[in-house]
N, CA, C and O atoms as a CHARMM CRD file, in Angstrom:
* protein
*
  340
    1    1 UNK  N      1.08800  -1.10800  -0.09300 PROA 1      0.00000
    2    1 UNK  CA    -0.12500   0.07300  -0.10700 PROA 1      0.00000
    3    1 UNK  C      0.98800   1.35100   0.10400 PROA 1      0.00000
    4    1 UNK  O      2.02800   1.33900   0.76300 PROA 1      0.00000
    5    2 UNK  N      0.42500   2.38800  -0.64700 PROA 2      0.00000
    6    2 UNK  CA     1.11700   3.38200  -0.78500 PROA 2      0.00000
    7    2 UNK  C      0.57200   4.63900  -0.12400 PROA 2      0.00000
    8    2 UNK  O     -0.05900   5.45400  -0.79700 PROA 2      0.00000
    9    3 UNK  N      0.77300   4.80200   1.04500 PROA 3      0.00000
   10    3 UNK  CA    -0.23900   6.00600   1.70700 PROA 3      0.00000
   11    3 UNK  C      0.12100   7.27700   1.30000 PROA 3      0.00000
   12    3 UNK  O     -0.68000   8.21200   1.29100 PROA 3      0.00000
   13    4 UNK  N      1.57600   7.39200   0.87500 PROA 4      0.00000
   14    4 UNK  CA     1.87300   8.67800   0.39100 PROA 4      0.00000
   15    4 UNK  C      1.04800   9.23000  -0.89500 PROA 4      0.00000
   16    4 UNK  O      1.00000  10.41900  -1.21000 PROA 4      0.00000
   17    5 UNK  N      0.43800   8.21400  -1.55200 PROA 5      0.00000
   18    5 UNK  CA    -0.43400   8.40300  -2.79800 PROA 5      0.00000
   19    5 UNK  C     -1.85500   8.27900  -2.49400 PROA 5      0.00000
   20    5 UNK  O     -2.68400   8.27200  -3.40400 PROA 5      0.00000
   21    6 UNK  N     -2.21500   8.17000  -1.14100 PROA 6      0.00000
   22    6 UNK  CA    -3.61800   7.94000  -0.73900 PROA 6      0.00000
   23    6 UNK  C     -4.13100   6.50600  -0.77200 PROA 6      0.00000
   24    6 UNK  O     -5.32500   6.24900  -0.61600 PROA 6      0.00000
   25    7 UNK  N     -3.14000   5.51800  -0.99300 PROA 7      0.00000
   26    7 UNK  CA    -3.66400   4.12300  -1.27300 PROA 7      0.00000
   27    7 UNK  C     -3.48900   3.46500  -0.03300 PROA 7      0.00000
   28    7 UNK  O     -2.34700   3.14600   0.30000 PROA 7      0.00000
   29    8 UNK  N     -4.68400   3.15400   0.87500 PROA 8      0.00000
   30    8 UNK  CA    -4.64300   2.54400   2.07700 PROA 8      0.00000
   31    8 UNK  C     -5.61400   1.53200   1.87300 PROA 8      0.00000
   32    8 UNK  O     -6.46300   1.55400   0.98100 PROA 8      0.00000
   33    9 UNK  N     -5.45900   0.60000   2.76800 PROA 9      0.00000
   34    9 UNK  CA    -6.42500  -0.57200   3.00800 PROA 9      0.00000
   35    9 UNK  C     -7.76400  -0.08400   3.09800 PROA 9      0.00000
   36    9 UNK  O     -8.67400  -0.72500   2.57000 PROA 9      0.00000
   37   10 UNK  N     -8.02000   1.16200   3.81300 PROA 10     0.00000
   38   10 UNK  CA    -9.48500   1.62900   3.67600 PROA 10     0.00000
   39   10 UNK  C     -9.94600   2.06600   2.46000 PROA 10     0.00000
   40   10 UNK  O    -11.08300   1.82300   2.05500 PROA 10     0.00000
   41   11 UNK  N     -9.01700   2.78100   1.77400 PROA 11     0.00000
   42   11 UNK  CA    -9.29000   3.19100   0.30100 PROA 11     0.00000
   43   11 UNK  C     -9.71600   2.01200  -0.60700 PROA 11     0.00000
   44   11 UNK  O    -10.61900   2.08900  -1.44100 PROA 11     0.00000
   45   12 UNK  N     -8.96000   0.90000  -0.35200 PROA 12     0.00000
   46   12 UNK  CA    -9.01900  -0.27800  -1.15400 PROA 12     0.00000
   47   12 UNK  C    -10.33000  -0.89600  -0.80700 PROA 12     0.00000
   48   12 UNK  O    -11.05800  -1.34900  -1.69000 PROA 12     0.00000
   49   13 UNK  N    -10.65400  -0.92800   0.46800 PROA 13     0.00000
   50   13 UNK  CA   -12.14400  -1.60100   0.91000 PROA 13     0.00000
   51   13 UNK  C    -13.14200  -0.89400   0.34600 PROA 13     0.00000
   52   13 UNK  O    -14.11600  -1.47300  -0.13300 PROA 13     0.00000
   53   14 UNK  N    -13.00400   0.60800   0.33400 PROA 14     0.00000
   54   14 UNK  CA   -14.20400   1.26700   0.01200 PROA 14     0.00000
   55   14 UNK  C    -14.38700   0.94000  -1.87000 PROA 14     0.00000
   56   14 UNK  O    -15.48600   1.04100  -2.41600 PROA 14     0.00000
   57   15 UNK  N    -13.28600   0.60800  -2.52900 PROA 15     0.00000
   58   15 UNK  CA   -13.18000   0.43300  -3.91500 PROA 15     0.00000
   59   15 UNK  C    -14.05400  -0.80800  -4.13800 PROA 15     0.00000
   60   15 UNK  O    -14.88800  -0.84400  -5.04300 PROA 15     0.00000
   61   16 UNK  N    -13.82000  -1.91100  -3.21600 PROA 16     0.00000
   62   16 UNK  CA   -14.41900  -3.16500  -3.55100 PROA 16     0.00000
   63   16 UNK  C    -16.05800  -3.05500  -3.38800 PROA 16     0.00000
   64   16 UNK  O    -16.60500  -2.32700  -2.56000 PROA 16     0.00000
   65   17 UNK  N    -16.65700  -3.80200  -4.20900 PROA 17     0.00000
   66   17 UNK  CA   -18.00900  -3.71900  -4.36400 PROA 17     0.00000
   67   17 UNK  C    -18.48200  -4.47300  -3.03500 PROA 17     0.00000
   68   17 UNK  O    -17.91600  -5.47800  -2.60600 PROA 17     0.00000
   69   18 UNK  N    -19.79400  -3.75300  -2.32700 PROA 18     0.00000
   70   18 UNK  CA   -20.27600  -4.31100  -1.02200 PROA 18     0.00000
   71   18 UNK  C    -20.39500  -5.83800  -0.99000 PROA 18     0.00000
   72   18 UNK  O    -20.07100  -6.42000   0.04500 PROA 18     0.00000
   73   19 UNK  N    -20.84400  -6.54200  -2.06600 PROA 19     0.00000
   74   19 UNK  CA   -20.98700  -7.86600  -2.00400 PROA 19     0.00000
   75   19 UNK  C    -20.02900  -8.61400  -2.65700 PROA 19     0.00000
   76   19 UNK  O    -20.38600  -9.65300  -3.21200 PROA 19     0.00000
   77   20 UNK  N    -18.62800  -8.19300  -2.69400 PROA 20     0.00000
   78   20 UNK  CA   -17.64300  -8.75400  -3.24800 PROA 20     0.00000
   79   20 UNK  C    -17.29000 -10.34100  -2.58900 PROA 20     0.00000
   80   20 UNK  O    -16.89900 -11.27600  -3.28800 PROA 20     0.00000
   81   21 UNK  N    -17.48900 -10.40700  -1.30300 PROA 21     0.00000
   82   21 UNK  CA   -17.22500 -11.63300  -0.70500 PROA 21     0.00000
   83   21 UNK  C    -15.63700 -11.78000  -0.64900 PROA 21     0.00000
   84   21 UNK  O    -15.12700 -12.88500  -0.83100 PROA 21     0.00000
   85   22 UNK  N    -14.99200 -10.83500  -0.43700 PROA 22     0.00000
   86   22 UNK  CA   -13.41900 -11.03000  -0.38300 PROA 22     0.00000
   87   22 UNK  C    -12.86900 -10.22700   0.93400 PROA 22     0.00000
   88   22 UNK  O    -13.50900  -9.36800   1.54000 PROA 22     0.00000
   89   23 UNK  N    -11.79600 -10.59900   1.19200 PROA 23     0.00000
   90   23 UNK  CA   -11.03300  -9.87500   2.28500 PROA 23     0.00000
   91   23 UNK  C     -9.78700  -9.56200   2.00100 PROA 23     0.00000
   92   23 UNK  O     -9.17400 -10.22800   1.16700 PROA 23     0.00000
   93   24 UNK  N     -9.23200  -8.54600   2.61800 PROA 24     0.00000
   94   24 UNK  CA    -7.77600  -8.08200   2.24900 PROA 24     0.00000
   95   24 UNK  C     -6.99600  -8.53400   3.32800 PROA 24     0.00000
   96   24 UNK  O     -7.23500  -8.25100   4.50200 PROA 24     0.00000
   97   25 UNK  N     -5.88500  -9.37000   2.86200 PROA 25     0.00000
   98   25 UNK  CA    -4.77500  -9.98900   4.00100 PROA 25     0.00000
   99   25 UNK  C     -3.52300  -9.35400   3.62500 PROA 25     0.00000
  100   25 UNK  O     -3.36600  -8.67300   2.61200 PROA 25     0.00000
  101   26 UNK  N     -2.56500  -9.63900   4.57900 PROA 26     0.00000
  102   26 UNK  CA    -1.22800  -9.37900   4.36700 PROA 26     0.00000
  103   26 UNK  C     -0.58100 -10.61300   3.58800 PROA 26     0.00000
  104   26 UNK  O     -1.11100 -11.72300   3.53500 PROA 26     0.00000
  105   27 UNK  N      0.53000 -10.30500   3.04200 PROA 27     0.00000
  106   27 UNK  CA     1.22300 -11.27200   2.13900 PROA 27     0.00000
  107   27 UNK  C      1.65700 -12.43500   3.11700 PROA 27     0.00000
  108   27 UNK  O      1.95200 -12.21700   4.29200 PROA 27     0.00000
  109   28 UNK  N      1.67100 -13.54100   2.60600 PROA 28     0.00000
  110   28 UNK  CA     2.37000 -14.63600   3.25100 PROA 28     0.00000
  111   28 UNK  C      3.85800 -14.91800   2.77200 PROA 28     0.00000
  112   28 UNK  O      4.21200 -14.26700   1.78900 PROA 28     0.00000
  113   29 UNK  N      4.61300 -15.63900   3.22700 PROA 29     0.00000
  114   29 UNK  CA     6.22600 -15.90000   2.57200 PROA 29     0.00000
  115   29 UNK  C      6.08300 -16.12300   1.27300 PROA 29     0.00000
  116   29 UNK  O      6.76200 -15.54500   0.42500 PROA 29     0.00000
  117   30 UNK  N      4.98900 -17.17100   0.95800 PROA 30     0.00000
  118   30 UNK  CA     5.00300 -17.62100  -0.34000 PROA 30     0.00000
  119   30 UNK  C      4.79900 -16.67100  -1.35600 PROA 30     0.00000
  120   30 UNK  O      5.42600 -16.61000  -2.41400 PROA 30     0.00000
  121   31 UNK  N      3.71000 -15.78700  -0.90700 PROA 31     0.00000
  122   31 UNK  CA     3.35500 -14.59500  -1.78000 PROA 31     0.00000
  123   31 UNK  C      4.63800 -13.51800  -2.04400 PROA 31     0.00000
  124   31 UNK  O      4.78500 -12.93500  -3.11900 PROA 31     0.00000
  125   32 UNK  N      5.42200 -13.37600  -1.03300 PROA 32     0.00000
  126   32 UNK  CA     6.44000 -12.50900  -1.15700 PROA 32     0.00000
  127   32 UNK  C      7.46200 -13.03600  -2.11700 PROA 32     0.00000
  128   32 UNK  O      8.04600 -12.28700  -2.89900 PROA 32     0.00000
  129   33 UNK  N      7.67400 -14.31900  -2.05600 PROA 33     0.00000
  130   33 UNK  CA     8.69600 -15.06900  -3.02600 PROA 33     0.00000
  131   33 UNK  C      8.14400 -14.92800  -4.33300 PROA 33     0.00000
  132   33 UNK  O      8.88100 -14.48400  -5.21300 PROA 33     0.00000
  133   34 UNK  N      6.84500 -15.26600  -4.62800 PROA 34     0.00000
  134   34 UNK  CA     6.18100 -15.18400  -5.96400 PROA 34     0.00000
  135   34 UNK  C      6.23200 -13.74500  -6.63800 PROA 34     0.00000
  136   34 UNK  O      6.27900 -13.56000  -7.85400 PROA 34     0.00000
  137   35 UNK  N      6.21700 -12.80200  -5.71200 PROA 35     0.00000
  138   35 UNK  CA     6.26200 -11.31800  -6.16200 PROA 35     0.00000
  139   35 UNK  C      7.70300 -11.10700  -6.53800 PROA 35     0.00000
  140   35 UNK  O      7.96100 -10.56900  -7.61500 PROA 35     0.00000
  141   36 UNK  N      8.53500 -11.44600  -5.82700 PROA 36     0.00000
  142   36 UNK  CA    10.15000 -11.11600  -5.92600 PROA 36     0.00000
  143   36 UNK  C     10.39700 -11.86200  -7.26400 PROA 36     0.00000
  144   36 UNK  O     10.97600 -11.22800  -8.14600 PROA 36     0.00000
  145   37 UNK  N     10.04500 -13.05000  -7.49100 PROA 37     0.00000
  146   37 UNK  CA    10.40300 -13.57000  -8.69400 PROA 37     0.00000
  147   37 UNK  C      9.76000 -12.92600 -10.02500 PROA 37     0.00000
  148   37 UNK  O     10.45000 -12.67900 -11.01400 PROA 37     0.00000
  149   38 UNK  N      8.46700 -12.69400  -9.96500 PROA 38     0.00000
  150   38 UNK  CA     7.79600 -12.24400 -11.13700 PROA 38     0.00000
  151   38 UNK  C      8.48800 -10.59400 -11.33900 PROA 38     0.00000
  152   38 UNK  O      8.90100 -10.20200 -12.43100 PROA 38     0.00000
  153   39 UNK  N      8.51100  -9.89700 -10.29700 PROA 39     0.00000
  154   39 UNK  CA     9.08100  -8.42400 -10.46200 PROA 39     0.00000
  155   39 UNK  C     10.55600  -8.52900 -10.65900 PROA 39     0.00000
  156   39 UNK  O     11.14700  -7.58200 -11.17800 PROA 39     0.00000
  157   40 UNK  N     11.22900  -9.64700 -10.27200 PROA 40     0.00000
  158   40 UNK  CA    12.76200  -9.64600 -10.51500 PROA 40     0.00000
  159   40 UNK  C     12.94400  -9.91200 -12.10100 PROA 40     0.00000
  160   40 UNK  O     13.88200  -9.39500 -12.70800 PROA 40     0.00000
  161   41 UNK  N     12.03100 -10.71700 -12.71900 PROA 41     0.00000
  162   41 UNK  CA    12.08500 -10.79300 -14.02100 PROA 41     0.00000
  163   41 UNK  C     11.85900  -9.57400 -14.84200 PROA 41     0.00000
  164   41 UNK  O     12.49900  -9.46900 -15.88800 PROA 41     0.00000
  165   42 UNK  N     11.04800  -8.66500 -14.50400 PROA 42     0.00000
  166   42 UNK  CA    10.62500  -7.43700 -14.96400 PROA 42     0.00000
  167   42 UNK  C     11.94900  -6.32700 -14.93700 PROA 42     0.00000
  168   42 UNK  O     12.32600  -5.55000 -15.81400 PROA 42     0.00000
  169   43 UNK  N     12.44900  -6.56600 -13.66100 PROA 43     0.00000
  170   43 UNK  CA    13.63300  -5.84400 -13.30600 PROA 43     0.00000
  171   43 UNK  C     14.87100  -5.97600 -14.17500 PROA 43     0.00000
  172   43 UNK  O     15.58300  -5.07400 -14.61500 PROA 43     0.00000
  173   44 UNK  N     14.99100  -7.47300 -14.35000 PROA 44     0.00000
  174   44 UNK  CA    16.11800  -7.74500 -15.26800 PROA 44     0.00000
  175   44 UNK  C     15.92200  -7.28800 -16.88000 PROA 44     0.00000
  176   44 UNK  O     16.85200  -7.10700 -17.66600 PROA 44     0.00000
  177   45 UNK  N     14.69700  -7.16700 -17.13700 PROA 45     0.00000
  178   45 UNK  CA    14.43100  -6.73300 -18.51700 PROA 45     0.00000
  179   45 UNK  C     14.60400  -5.27100 -18.63500 PROA 45     0.00000
  180   45 UNK  O     14.95800  -4.69500 -19.66300 PROA 45     0.00000
  181   46 UNK  N     14.32400  -4.70700 -17.48800 PROA 46     0.00000
  182   46 UNK  CA    14.63000  -3.09300 -17.55800 PROA 46     0.00000
  183   46 UNK  C     15.99900  -2.85400 -17.63500 PROA 46     0.00000
  184   46 UNK  O     16.41800  -1.96200 -18.37300 PROA 46     0.00000
  185   47 UNK  N     16.79800  -3.58200 -16.92300 PROA 47     0.00000
  186   47 UNK  CA    18.22400  -3.31800 -16.83800 PROA 47     0.00000
  187   47 UNK  C     18.68900  -3.87800 -18.30200 PROA 47     0.00000
  188   47 UNK  O     19.47400  -3.13800 -18.89600 PROA 47     0.00000
  189   48 UNK  N     18.35800  -4.92800 -18.87500 PROA 48     0.00000
  190   48 UNK  CA    18.70600  -5.35600 -20.10600 PROA 48     0.00000
  191   48 UNK  C     18.37300  -4.42700 -21.24900 PROA 48     0.00000
  192   48 UNK  O     18.99600  -4.45900 -22.31100 PROA 48     0.00000
  193   49 UNK  N     17.42000  -3.63500 -21.01500 PROA 49     0.00000
  194   49 UNK  CA    17.00300  -2.58000 -22.15600 PROA 49     0.00000
  195   49 UNK  C     17.55500  -1.12300 -21.80500 PROA 49     0.00000
  196   49 UNK  O     17.14600  -0.10900 -22.36900 PROA 49     0.00000
  197   50 UNK  N     18.54600  -1.13800 -20.79100 PROA 50     0.00000
  198   50 UNK  CA    19.16800   0.09900 -20.41900 PROA 50     0.00000
  199   50 UNK  C     18.02500   1.20500 -19.75700 PROA 50     0.00000
  200   50 UNK  O     18.18200   2.40300 -19.99400 PROA 50     0.00000
  201   51 UNK  N     17.11500   0.84000 -19.09500 PROA 51     0.00000
  202   51 UNK  CA    16.12600   1.55300 -18.41300 PROA 51     0.00000
  203   51 UNK  C     16.55700   1.54700 -16.98000 PROA 51     0.00000
  204   51 UNK  O     15.92000   0.86600 -16.17500 PROA 51     0.00000
  205   52 UNK  N     17.57100   2.24300 -16.60600 PROA 52     0.00000
  206   52 UNK  CA    18.22000   2.10800 -15.45100 PROA 52     0.00000
  207   52 UNK  C     17.33400   2.82700 -14.16000 PROA 52     0.00000
  208   52 UNK  O     17.19700   2.28300 -13.06400 PROA 52     0.00000
  209   53 UNK  N     16.85200   3.96100 -14.47300 PROA 53     0.00000
  210   53 UNK  CA    15.95700   4.71400 -13.46500 PROA 53     0.00000
  211   53 UNK  C     14.73600   3.86300 -13.32300 PROA 53     0.00000
  212   53 UNK  O     14.43200   3.63200 -12.15300 PROA 53     0.00000
  213   54 UNK  N     13.99700   3.36400 -14.20500 PROA 54     0.00000
  214   54 UNK  CA    13.00500   2.40200 -13.93400 PROA 54     0.00000
  215   54 UNK  C     13.41700   1.20900 -13.10900 PROA 54     0.00000
  216   54 UNK  O     12.71100   0.80600 -12.18500 PROA 54     0.00000
  217   55 UNK  N     14.46600   0.68900 -13.41500 PROA 55     0.00000
  218   55 UNK  CA    15.00400  -0.45400 -12.88600 PROA 55     0.00000
  219   55 UNK  C     15.25200  -0.20400 -11.24400 PROA 55     0.00000
  220   55 UNK  O     14.94200  -1.02500 -10.38000 PROA 55     0.00000
  221   56 UNK  N     15.85900   1.06800 -11.00100 PROA 56     0.00000
  222   56 UNK  CA    16.07900   1.15400  -9.66100 PROA 56     0.00000
  223   56 UNK  C     14.75400   1.59200  -8.85800 PROA 56     0.00000
  224   56 UNK  O     14.66600   1.39800  -7.64600 PROA 56     0.00000
  225   57 UNK  N     13.82400   2.13700  -9.53900 PROA 57     0.00000
  226   57 UNK  CA    12.57600   2.44400  -8.87900 PROA 57     0.00000
  227   57 UNK  C     11.98300   1.05200  -8.65300 PROA 57     0.00000
  228   57 UNK  O     11.33600   0.85500  -7.62500 PROA 57     0.00000
  229   58 UNK  N     12.16000   0.08600  -9.53500 PROA 58     0.00000
  230   58 UNK  CA    11.42400  -1.13500  -9.21800 PROA 58     0.00000
  231   58 UNK  C     11.97600  -1.87900  -8.06500 PROA 58     0.00000
  232   58 UNK  O     11.30600  -2.50700  -7.24600 PROA 58     0.00000
  233   59 UNK  N     13.46600  -1.72700  -8.08200 PROA 59     0.00000
  234   59 UNK  CA    14.27600  -2.54500  -7.15900 PROA 59     0.00000
  235   59 UNK  C     13.78600  -2.01300  -5.72800 PROA 59     0.00000
  236   59 UNK  O     13.76800  -2.81300  -4.79300 PROA 59     0.00000
  237   60 UNK  N     13.44100  -0.86400  -5.55900 PROA 60     0.00000
  238   60 UNK  CA    12.85900  -0.35500  -4.27900 PROA 60     0.00000
  239   60 UNK  C     11.58300  -0.96300  -3.95400 PROA 60     0.00000
  240   60 UNK  O     11.30800  -1.23100  -2.78500 PROA 60     0.00000
  241   61 UNK  N     10.64000  -1.24400  -5.08500 PROA 61     0.00000
  242   61 UNK  CA     9.51900  -1.66600  -4.82200 PROA 61     0.00000
  243   61 UNK  C      9.50600  -3.16300  -4.52000 PROA 61     0.00000
  244   61 UNK  O      8.67300  -3.62900  -3.74300 PROA 61     0.00000
  245   62 UNK  N     10.39600  -3.89800  -5.11100 PROA 62     0.00000
  246   62 UNK  CA    10.68100  -5.27800  -4.62300 PROA 62     0.00000
  247   62 UNK  C     11.23300  -5.42900  -3.15900 PROA 62     0.00000
  248   62 UNK  O     10.84400  -6.30900  -2.39100 PROA 62     0.00000
  249   63 UNK  N     12.15500  -4.50300  -2.85800 PROA 63     0.00000
  250   63 UNK  CA    12.76100  -4.65100  -1.62000 PROA 63     0.00000
  251   63 UNK  C     11.61000  -4.22800  -0.46900 PROA 63     0.00000
  252   63 UNK  O     11.81600  -4.57800   0.69300 PROA 63     0.00000
  253   64 UNK  N     10.53500  -3.55700  -0.76900 PROA 64     0.00000
  254   64 UNK  CA     9.47200  -3.21900   0.18800 PROA 64     0.00000
  255   64 UNK  C      8.10400  -3.92900  -0.29500 PROA 64     0.00000
  256   64 UNK  O      6.99300  -3.48700  -0.00600 PROA 64     0.00000
  257   65 UNK  N      8.29800  -4.92600  -0.96000 PROA 65     0.00000
  258   65 UNK  CA     6.96700  -5.57000  -1.37700 PROA 65     0.00000
  259   65 UNK  C      6.05600  -6.13700  -0.42400 PROA 65     0.00000
  260   65 UNK  O      4.85500  -6.24700  -0.67100 PROA 65     0.00000
  261   66 UNK  N      6.65300  -6.55100   0.80400 PROA 66     0.00000
  262   66 UNK  CA     5.95500  -7.04100   1.81900 PROA 66     0.00000
  263   66 UNK  C      4.89400  -5.76900   2.38200 PROA 66     0.00000
  264   66 UNK  O      3.74700  -5.94400   2.79300 PROA 66     0.00000
  265   67 UNK  N      5.49100  -4.68900   2.29500 PROA 67     0.00000
  266   67 UNK  CA     4.68200  -3.58700   2.91000 PROA 67     0.00000
  267   67 UNK  C      3.76900  -2.81000   1.80600 PROA 67     0.00000
  268   67 UNK  O      2.92900  -1.96500   2.11200 PROA 67     0.00000
  269   68 UNK  N      4.05900  -3.22400   0.47600 PROA 68     0.00000
  270   68 UNK  CA     3.41300  -2.35300  -0.59200 PROA 68     0.00000
  271   68 UNK  C      2.40100  -2.93600  -1.33100 PROA 68     0.00000
  272   68 UNK  O      1.79100  -2.28200  -2.17600 PROA 68     0.00000
  273   69 UNK  N      2.11700  -4.29100  -1.06400 PROA 69     0.00000
  274   69 UNK  CA     1.14500  -5.18800  -1.65600 PROA 69     0.00000
  275   69 UNK  C      0.35400  -5.82900  -0.57200 PROA 69     0.00000
  276   69 UNK  O      0.89300  -5.95800   0.52700 PROA 69     0.00000
  277   70 UNK  N     -0.88100  -6.25000  -0.76000 PROA 70     0.00000
  278   70 UNK  CA    -1.74600  -6.95900   0.05100 PROA 70     0.00000
  279   70 UNK  C     -2.38400  -7.97700  -1.01200 PROA 70     0.00000
  280   70 UNK  O     -2.35100  -7.77800  -2.22600 PROA 70     0.00000
  281   71 UNK  N     -2.98700  -9.12900  -0.37900 PROA 71     0.00000
  282   71 UNK  CA    -3.65000  -9.91800  -1.40400 PROA 71     0.00000
  283   71 UNK  C     -5.01000  -9.96800  -0.84000 PROA 71     0.00000
  284   71 UNK  O     -5.36600  -9.94400   0.33800 PROA 71     0.00000
  285   72 UNK  N     -5.82100 -10.05400  -2.12500 PROA 72     0.00000
  286   72 UNK  CA    -7.42300 -10.14000  -1.80000 PROA 72     0.00000
  287   72 UNK  C     -7.89900 -11.67400  -2.12700 PROA 72     0.00000
  288   72 UNK  O     -7.63300 -12.31100  -3.14600 PROA 72     0.00000
  289   73 UNK  N     -8.54500 -12.03000  -1.18500 PROA 73     0.00000
  290   73 UNK  CA    -8.93200 -13.37700  -1.37600 PROA 73     0.00000
  291   73 UNK  C    -10.44300 -13.62200  -1.05800 PROA 73     0.00000
  292   73 UNK  O    -11.04800 -12.71600  -0.48600 PROA 73     0.00000
  293   74 UNK  N    -11.09800 -14.77200  -1.38100 PROA 74     0.00000
  294   74 UNK  CA   -12.28700 -14.97200  -1.06100 PROA 74     0.00000
  295   74 UNK  C    -12.56200 -15.02500   0.45700 PROA 74     0.00000
  296   74 UNK  O    -11.68300 -15.53000   1.15400 PROA 74     0.00000
  297   75 UNK  N    -13.72000 -14.54400   1.06600 PROA 75     0.00000
  298   75 UNK  CA   -13.97700 -14.72100   2.41500 PROA 75     0.00000
  299   75 UNK  C    -14.00300 -16.20600   2.84100 PROA 75     0.00000
  300   75 UNK  O    -14.40700 -17.10900   2.10700 PROA 75     0.00000
  301   76 UNK  N    -13.53900 -16.37200   4.08000 PROA 76     0.00000
  302   76 UNK  CA   -13.83900 -17.72600   4.48000 PROA 76     0.00000
  303   76 UNK  C    -15.16900 -17.99900   4.95300 PROA 76     0.00000
  304   76 UNK  O    -15.64800 -17.32200   5.86200 PROA 76     0.00000
  305   77 UNK  N    -15.78800 -18.91400   4.42200 PROA 77     0.00000
  306   77 UNK  CA   -16.95200 -19.16700   4.69000 PROA 77     0.00000
  307   77 UNK  C    -17.13600 -20.63100   5.33900 PROA 77     0.00000
  308   77 UNK  O    -16.67800 -21.65800   4.83900 PROA 77     0.00000
  309   78 UNK  N    -17.92600 -20.55800   6.60600 PROA 78     0.00000
  310   78 UNK  CA   -17.86800 -21.89800   7.35300 PROA 78     0.00000
  311   78 UNK  C    -19.25500 -22.53200   6.72000 PROA 78     0.00000
  312   78 UNK  O    -20.27300 -21.86600   6.53300 PROA 78     0.00000
  313   79 UNK  N    -19.13300 -23.75400   6.46100 PROA 79     0.00000
  314   79 UNK  CA   -20.31500 -24.45800   5.87900 PROA 79     0.00000
  315   79 UNK  C    -20.73600 -25.41600   6.90100 PROA 79     0.00000
  316   79 UNK  O    -19.91100 -26.23700   7.30200 PROA 79     0.00000
  317   80 UNK  N    -21.87500 -25.40500   7.34600 PROA 80     0.00000
  318   80 UNK  CA   -22.36400 -26.38000   8.31000 PROA 80     0.00000
  319   80 UNK  C    -22.94500 -27.41000   7.58500 PROA 80     0.00000
  320   80 UNK  O    -23.79300 -27.28500   6.70100 PROA 80     0.00000
  321   81 UNK  N    -22.33100 -28.67200   8.09900 PROA 81     0.00000
  322   81 UNK  CA   -22.97600 -29.95300   7.37400 PROA 81     0.00000
  323   81 UNK  C    -24.53200 -30.08200   7.72400 PROA 81     0.00000
  324   81 UNK  O    -25.11000 -29.74400   8.75600 PROA 81     0.00000
  325   82 UNK  N    -25.02800 -30.65900   6.58600 PROA 82     0.00000
  326   82 UNK  CA   -26.47400 -30.87500   6.71400 PROA 82     0.00000
  327   82 UNK  C    -26.63900 -32.13700   7.71600 PROA 82     0.00000
  328   82 UNK  O    -25.86500 -33.09400   7.74600 PROA 82     0.00000
  329   83 UNK  N    -27.75100 -31.97700   8.50800 PROA 83     0.00000
  330   83 UNK  CA   -28.06100 -33.02000   9.32100 PROA 83     0.00000
  331   83 UNK  C    -28.41500 -34.47900   8.57000 PROA 83     0.00000
  332   83 UNK  O    -29.26700 -34.55100   7.68500 PROA 83     0.00000
  333   84 UNK  N    -27.69600 -35.55100   9.01500 PROA 84     0.00000
  334   84 UNK  CA   -28.33400 -36.81900   8.43200 PROA 84     0.00000
  335   84 UNK  C    -29.43200 -37.42300   8.99300 PROA 84     0.00000
  336   84 UNK  O    -29.82000 -38.53000   8.62100 PROA 84     0.00000
  337   85 UNK  N    -30.12800 -36.58500  10.12600 PROA 85     0.00000
  338   85 UNK  CA   -31.29100 -37.42700  10.53200 PROA 85     0.00000
  339   85 UNK  C    -32.49600 -37.38100   9.72600 PROA 85     0.00000
  340   85 UNK  O    -33.47300 -38.06400  10.03600 PROA 85     0.00000
């Protein structure tokens, strides 16, 4: 999330439809790893194409991805088993 640009969890919640049935969560270790891999490939391509300024910016995003990203997942729904009586 980027609070300096006005992007907070609350802003994100307001932008989601009321009946979306999702929740906003922190990233787990696997999520961070996947982001680092994906963004790392993009970072490499930026460097490879001599876009150093953009690559530097992205390197900072990658370094702080744990605090800059969230994940949106379906709400946990508890399903009660039907009675067999």
